[in-house]
C-alpha beads as a LAMMPS data file, in Angstrom:
LAMMPS data file: protein, C-alpha beads

265 atoms
264 bonds

1 atom types
1 bond types

-500.0 500.0 xlo xhi
-500.0 500.0 ylo yhi
-500.0 500.0 zlo zhi

Masses

1 110.0

Atoms # bond

1 1 1 244.302 165.228 445.120
2 1 1 240.710 164.860 444.095
3 1 1 240.775 163.606 440.638
4 1 1 238.007 164.575 438.187
5 1 1 236.250 166.566 440.679
6 1 1 233.378 167.955 440.795
7 1 1 232.083 167.797 444.812
8 1 1 228.276 168.621 446.075
9 1 1 227.557 171.504 448.516
10 1 1 227.322 171.472 451.811
11 1 1 223.991 170.354 453.564
12 1 1 222.456 172.131 456.594
13 1 1 220.370 170.529 459.671
14 1 1 218.334 172.215 462.393
15 1 1 220.640 172.880 465.462
16 1 1 219.773 171.891 468.385
17 1 1 216.830 169.180 466.985
18 1 1 216.318 166.235 468.589
19 1 1 218.001 163.367 466.849
20 1 1 215.627 161.405 465.213
21 1 1 214.807 157.568 466.104
22 1 1 216.846 155.244 463.886
23 1 1 214.493 153.099 461.686
24 1 1 216.657 151.195 459.074
25 1 1 220.455 150.013 458.142
26 1 1 222.338 152.548 456.232
27 1 1 224.476 151.589 453.423
28 1 1 226.796 153.829 452.729
29 1 1 229.292 153.360 449.855
30 1 1 233.092 155.591 449.594
31 1 1 234.973 155.303 446.112
32 1 1 238.235 155.409 446.950
33 1 1 241.438 154.675 445.958
34 1 1 244.711 153.942 446.819
35 1 1 246.606 156.260 444.629
36 1 1 243.991 159.682 445.582
37 1 1 246.383 161.625 448.563
38 1 1 242.256 162.604 449.738
39 1 1 241.070 159.742 450.415
40 1 1 243.378 158.703 453.465
41 1 1 240.645 160.317 455.415
42 1 1 237.562 159.784 453.972
43 1 1 239.002 155.877 454.669
44 1 1 239.641 157.131 458.501
45 1 1 236.350 158.080 458.432
46 1 1 234.539 154.613 457.589
47 1 1 237.206 153.052 460.017
48 1 1 235.735 155.607 462.488
49 1 1 231.974 154.756 462.194
50 1 1 231.950 152.257 465.323
51 1 1 233.730 154.418 467.457
52 1 1 231.000 157.617 466.388
53 1 1 228.371 155.112 467.411
54 1 1 226.976 153.760 463.967
55 1 1 227.660 150.366 464.368
56 1 1 227.270 147.985 461.932
57 1 1 223.634 147.752 463.843
58 1 1 223.179 151.502 462.207
59 1 1 225.663 152.133 459.514
60 1 1 227.165 149.032 456.618
61 1 1 229.415 150.900 454.924
62 1 1 231.443 149.503 451.701
63 1 1 234.545 151.132 450.257
64 1 1 235.178 150.334 446.382
65 1 1 238.625 151.109 445.148
66 1 1 238.445 152.668 441.584
67 1 1 240.773 152.202 438.684
68 1 1 241.576 155.183 436.902
69 1 1 243.803 156.353 439.423
70 1 1 246.193 153.429 438.562
71 1 1 247.604 154.670 435.903
72 1 1 249.057 157.866 438.400
73 1 1 251.631 156.378 439.781
74 1 1 250.275 153.638 441.942
75 1 1 248.886 150.424 441.182
76 1 1 245.946 150.041 444.000
77 1 1 245.726 146.488 445.094
78 1 1 242.316 146.431 445.981
79 1 1 241.263 148.449 442.990
80 1 1 238.837 147.334 439.932
81 1 1 236.875 147.662 436.598
82 1 1 234.066 146.451 437.856
83 1 1 233.970 149.028 440.746
84 1 1 234.682 151.901 438.534
85 1 1 231.813 150.939 436.387
86 1 1 229.295 151.201 439.515
87 1 1 230.461 154.755 440.449
88 1 1 230.069 155.205 436.006
89 1 1 226.665 153.688 437.008
90 1 1 226.045 155.952 439.451
91 1 1 227.298 159.299 437.395
92 1 1 225.333 158.208 434.405
93 1 1 222.156 157.211 436.263
94 1 1 221.552 160.385 437.038
95 1 1 219.610 159.781 439.843
96 1 1 222.657 160.987 442.623
97 1 1 221.644 164.766 444.204
98 1 1 224.078 167.032 446.436
99 1 1 222.851 167.112 450.293
100 1 1 222.000 170.627 449.353
101 1 1 219.125 169.162 447.236
102 1 1 220.597 169.668 444.191
103 1 1 220.561 167.101 441.308
104 1 1 223.447 165.386 438.554
105 1 1 226.746 164.908 438.310
106 1 1 229.539 165.508 436.047
107 1 1 231.849 163.200 436.055
108 1 1 233.913 160.495 438.498
109 1 1 235.298 161.982 441.389
110 1 1 237.579 159.951 445.014
111 1 1 236.299 160.560 447.928
112 1 1 232.997 160.545 446.610
113 1 1 231.030 159.386 449.101
114 1 1 226.987 157.461 448.806
115 1 1 224.403 157.606 451.556
116 1 1 221.544 154.720 450.181
117 1 1 222.195 154.905 446.696
118 1 1 220.582 159.368 447.049
119 1 1 222.883 161.495 448.007
120 1 1 226.271 162.124 447.146
121 1 1 229.100 164.301 448.790
122 1 1 233.042 164.309 449.155
123 1 1 234.272 161.581 451.995
124 1 1 236.246 164.400 453.463
125 1 1 233.054 165.754 454.752
126 1 1 232.573 164.556 457.884
127 1 1 229.892 166.484 459.688
128 1 1 228.251 166.146 456.067
129 1 1 227.900 162.693 456.456
130 1 1 227.596 162.215 459.741
131 1 1 223.993 164.321 458.997
132 1 1 223.208 162.553 456.290
133 1 1 223.591 159.182 457.816
134 1 1 220.892 160.087 460.147
135 1 1 218.653 161.447 457.852
136 1 1 218.967 157.788 455.778
137 1 1 218.083 156.158 459.238
138 1 1 214.925 158.032 460.263
139 1 1 213.186 156.220 456.678
140 1 1 212.356 153.385 456.677
141 1 1 213.150 150.586 454.794
142 1 1 211.409 149.685 451.803
143 1 1 212.474 145.771 452.508
144 1 1 213.677 143.760 455.584
145 1 1 216.064 141.741 455.039
146 1 1 217.854 138.616 457.236
147 1 1 221.080 136.813 455.402
148 1 1 223.074 133.946 455.746
149 1 1 226.073 132.857 454.784
150 1 1 228.535 129.101 454.766
151 1 1 231.503 129.186 453.272
152 1 1 232.976 125.993 451.090
153 1 1 236.110 126.040 449.608
154 1 1 236.811 130.033 448.376
155 1 1 232.887 130.110 447.962
156 1 1 230.342 131.629 449.907
157 1 1 226.687 130.639 449.407
158 1 1 224.341 133.616 450.879
159 1 1 220.985 132.790 451.507
160 1 1 219.412 135.985 451.993
161 1 1 215.118 136.352 452.802
162 1 1 213.443 139.686 451.953
163 1 1 210.087 140.700 452.904
164 1 1 208.358 144.380 452.090
165 1 1 207.911 146.553 454.396
166 1 1 207.568 149.453 452.147
167 1 1 205.937 150.317 448.638
168 1 1 208.260 148.742 446.855
169 1 1 206.694 149.780 443.435
170 1 1 205.792 147.732 439.935
171 1 1 208.419 149.793 438.183
172 1 1 211.243 149.812 440.602
173 1 1 213.137 147.053 439.309
174 1 1 215.059 145.846 443.160
175 1 1 218.017 144.026 442.373
176 1 1 219.523 142.021 445.599
177 1 1 223.445 142.284 445.378
178 1 1 225.794 140.761 447.847
179 1 1 229.483 142.022 448.845
180 1 1 232.200 140.087 450.063
181 1 1 234.600 142.924 452.302
182 1 1 237.854 142.828 453.690
183 1 1 237.386 144.258 457.399
184 1 1 240.683 145.648 457.475
185 1 1 243.672 146.490 454.972
186 1 1 247.086 147.881 455.814
187 1 1 249.272 148.874 452.571
188 1 1 252.505 150.013 452.837
189 1 1 252.133 152.667 449.097
190 1 1 255.388 152.762 447.802
191 1 1 254.578 155.713 445.122
192 1 1 251.960 158.498 444.175
193 1 1 249.959 160.356 445.648
194 1 1 250.641 158.513 448.852
195 1 1 254.057 157.550 448.439
196 1 1 255.816 156.140 451.563
197 1 1 252.336 156.369 454.103
198 1 1 251.111 153.174 455.225
199 1 1 247.469 152.966 454.328
200 1 1 244.791 151.168 457.278
201 1 1 241.776 150.787 455.551
202 1 1 238.538 149.200 456.207
203 1 1 235.441 147.421 454.951
204 1 1 237.593 147.562 451.668
205 1 1 235.081 145.429 448.794
206 1 1 236.634 142.558 447.246
207 1 1 234.362 140.623 444.674
208 1 1 230.457 141.909 444.123
209 1 1 227.789 140.358 442.746
210 1 1 225.520 141.023 440.299
211 1 1 222.264 142.142 440.842
212 1 1 220.094 139.240 440.953
213 1 1 216.440 140.226 440.371
214 1 1 213.382 140.887 443.236
215 1 1 210.685 139.079 442.510
216 1 1 207.460 141.368 443.104
217 1 1 206.148 139.343 445.979
218 1 1 205.704 140.466 449.563
219 1 1 208.118 137.577 450.588
220 1 1 210.619 135.478 449.422
221 1 1 214.103 134.187 449.343
222 1 1 217.192 134.323 447.168
223 1 1 220.751 132.449 447.003
224 1 1 223.931 134.877 446.012
225 1 1 227.712 132.873 445.423
226 1 1 231.113 134.758 445.340
227 1 1 234.150 133.573 445.160
228 1 1 237.018 134.912 448.041
229 1 1 240.249 136.011 446.648
230 1 1 243.035 133.900 447.669
231 1 1 245.086 136.542 449.876
232 1 1 241.780 136.666 451.940
233 1 1 240.980 134.542 454.691
234 1 1 237.240 133.856 455.902
235 1 1 237.991 135.148 459.890
236 1 1 238.888 139.004 458.006
237 1 1 235.819 138.690 456.045
238 1 1 231.923 140.527 456.027
239 1 1 229.527 139.641 453.554
240 1 1 226.905 142.569 453.352
241 1 1 223.990 142.327 451.245
242 1 1 221.443 145.220 450.289
243 1 1 218.437 146.331 447.820
244 1 1 218.931 148.280 445.160
245 1 1 216.088 149.938 443.053
246 1 1 217.506 150.240 439.237
247 1 1 215.627 152.937 438.490
248 1 1 215.551 155.243 441.319
249 1 1 219.272 153.855 442.490
250 1 1 217.600 154.176 446.509
251 1 1 219.006 151.406 448.606
252 1 1 216.011 149.658 449.677
253 1 1 217.250 147.514 452.327
254 1 1 221.036 146.278 453.945
255 1 1 221.661 143.093 455.989
256 1 1 224.830 141.751 456.825
257 1 1 226.130 138.546 458.167
258 1 1 227.042 138.796 461.834
259 1 1 230.356 138.796 462.799
260 1 1 231.117 134.801 463.405
261 1 1 228.037 133.360 462.244
262 1 1 229.531 132.867 458.423
263 1 1 229.538 129.101 458.543
264 1 1 232.356 126.550 457.467
265 1 1 230.894 123.818 454.922

Bonds

1 1 1 2
2 1 2 3
3 1 3 4
4 1 4 5
5 1 5 6
6 1 6 7
7 1 7 8
8 1 8 9
9 1 9 10
10 1 10 11
11 1 11 12
12 1 12 13
13 1 13 14
14 1 14 15
15 1 15 16
16 1 16 17
17 1 17 18
18 1 18 19
19 1 19 20
20 1 20 21
21 1 21 22
22 1 22 23
23 1 23 24
24 1 24 25
25 1 25 26
26 1 26 27
27 1 27 28
28 1 28 29
29 1 29 30
30 1 30 31
31 1 31 32
32 1 32 33
33 1 33 34
34 1 34 35
35 1 35 36
36 1 36 37
37 1 37 38
38 1 38 39
39 1 39 40
40 1 40 41
41 1 41 42
42 1 42 43
43 1 43 44
44 1 44 45
45 1 45 46
46 1 46 47
47 1 47 48
48 1 48 49
49 1 49 50
50 1 50 51
51 1 51 52
52 1 52 53
53 1 53 54
54 1 54 55
55 1 55 56
56 1 56 57
57 1 57 58
58 1 58 59
59 1 59 60
60 1 60 61
61 1 61 62
62 1 62 63
63 1 63 64
64 1 64 65
65 1 65 66
66 1 66 67
67 1 67 68
68 1 68 69
69 1 69 70
70 1 70 71
71 1 71 72
72 1 72 73
73 1 73 74
74 1 74 75
75 1 75 76
76 1 76 77
77 1 77 78
78 1 78 79
79 1 79 80
80 1 80 81
81 1 81 82
82 1 82 83
83 1 83 84
84 1 84 85
85 1 85 86
86 1 86 87
87 1 87 88
88 1 88 89
89 1 89 90
90 1 90 91
91 1 91 92
92 1 92 93
93 1 93 94
94 1 94 95
95 1 95 96
96 1 96 97
97 1 97 98
98 1 98 99
99 1 99 100
100 1 100 101
101 1 101 102
102 1 102 103
103 1 103 104
104 1 104 105
105 1 105 106
106 1 106 107
107 1 107 108
108 1 108 109
109 1 109 110
110 1 110 111
111 1 111 112
112 1 112 113
113 1 113 114
114 1 114 115
115 1 115 116
116 1 116 117
117 1 117 118
118 1 118 119
119 1 119 120
120 1 120 121
121 1 121 122
122 1 122 123
123 1 123 124
124 1 124 125
125 1 125 126
126 1 126 127
127 1 127 128
128 1 128 129
129 1 129 130
130 1 130 131
131 1 131 132
132 1 132 133
133 1 133 134
134 1 134 135
135 1 135 136
136 1 136 137
137 1 137 138
138 1 138 139
139 1 139 140
140 1 140 141
141 1 141 142
142 1 142 143
143 1 143 144
144 1 144 145
145 1 145 146
146 1 146 147
147 1 147 148
148 1 148 149
149 1 149 150
150 1 150 151
151 1 151 152
152 1 152 153
153 1 153 154
154 1 154 155
155 1 155 156
156 1 156 157
157 1 157 158
158 1 158 159
159 1 159 160
160 1 160 161
161 1 161 162
162 1 162 163
163 1 163 164
164 1 164 165
165 1 165 166
166 1 166 167
167 1 167 168
168 1 168 169
169 1 169 170
170 1 170 171
171 1 171 172
172 1 172 173
173 1 173 174
174 1 174 175
175 1 175 176
176 1 176 177
177 1 177 178
178 1 178 179
179 1 179 180
180 1 180 181
181 1 181 182
182 1 182 183
183 1 183 184
184 1 184 185
185 1 185 186
186 1 186 187
187 1 187 188
188 1 188 189
189 1 189 190
190 1 190 191
191 1 191 192
192 1 192 193
193 1 193 194
194 1 194 195
195 1 195 196
196 1 196 197
197 1 197 198
198 1 198 199
199 1 199 200
200 1 200 201
201 1 201 202
202 1 202 203
203 1 203 204
204 1 204 205
205 1 205 206
206 1 206 207
207 1 207 208
208 1 208 209
209 1 209 210
210 1 210 211
211 1 211 212
212 1 212 213
213 1 213 214
214 1 214 215
215 1 215 216
216 1 216 217
217 1 217 218
218 1 218 219
219 1 219 220
220 1 220 221
221 1 221 222
222 1 222 223
223 1 223 224
224 1 224 225
225 1 225 226
226 1 226 227
227 1 227 228
228 1 228 229
229 1 229 230
230 1 230 231
231 1 231 232
232 1 232 233
233 1 233 234
234 1 234 235
235 1 235 236
236 1 236 237
237 1 237 238
238 1 238 239
239 1 239 240
240 1 240 241
241 1 241 242
242 1 242 243
243 1 243 244
244 1 244 245
245 1 245 246
246 1 246 247
247 1 247 248
248 1 248 249
249 1 249 250
250 1 250 251
251 1 251 252
252 1 252 253
253 1 253 254
254 1 254 255
255 1 255 256
256 1 256 257
257 1 257 258
258 1 258 259
259 1 259 260
260 1 260 261
261 1 261 262
262 1 262 263
263 1 263 264
264 1 264 265
């Protein structure tokens, strides 16, 4: 079942055309829930990205578990009202478009996939997703980001250096976000639409920072702090940072802490 679904129409691509050069790391967000029977195929697509040739050097996925399914039989242990608010922000901002270019969005739905803050569609539509990821990857980034992180106890200090590589625009209100995600998760679901199933998920966001304003300068540095949930070990964590325009919703750049490079404090 897809809750409150208003799925986007499919896009098109030129058959036989040579793929464009990959020029940026693409951020893909999936709004999902363990209570939604339409969501496991979308979560499986996120898990399969590396096997499809879309490793973390090309695509950085983040799966946000929304909480509006929790009242319908199963309380998702990874759901957060904060993640629902992010999905609501996208809907209220009115900047998303469907793959065919149609603007607008009516209501929230799962599984909703958003590529680079600009295009949305049902996360079950693998071919549409692959096409939109390729299109996004062909565009140059607005920012080049490099990131390091050190952990002390349950806290990570994340240092991000940025340099403008494209048209920043003074009126686009760029913000830097950091997300702390579980690399993988396995949950036995007892009730709801997926009752009796064991769900395998990846890139499950457990904490998201507020957006720190990016100064209107050619380059600079920002520091963000995130707390790790007690049930997650640092060895199972991935940290992703991204620059997003609050005016347009677009993602201007994304980066992740390299595997094994989370420095213990």
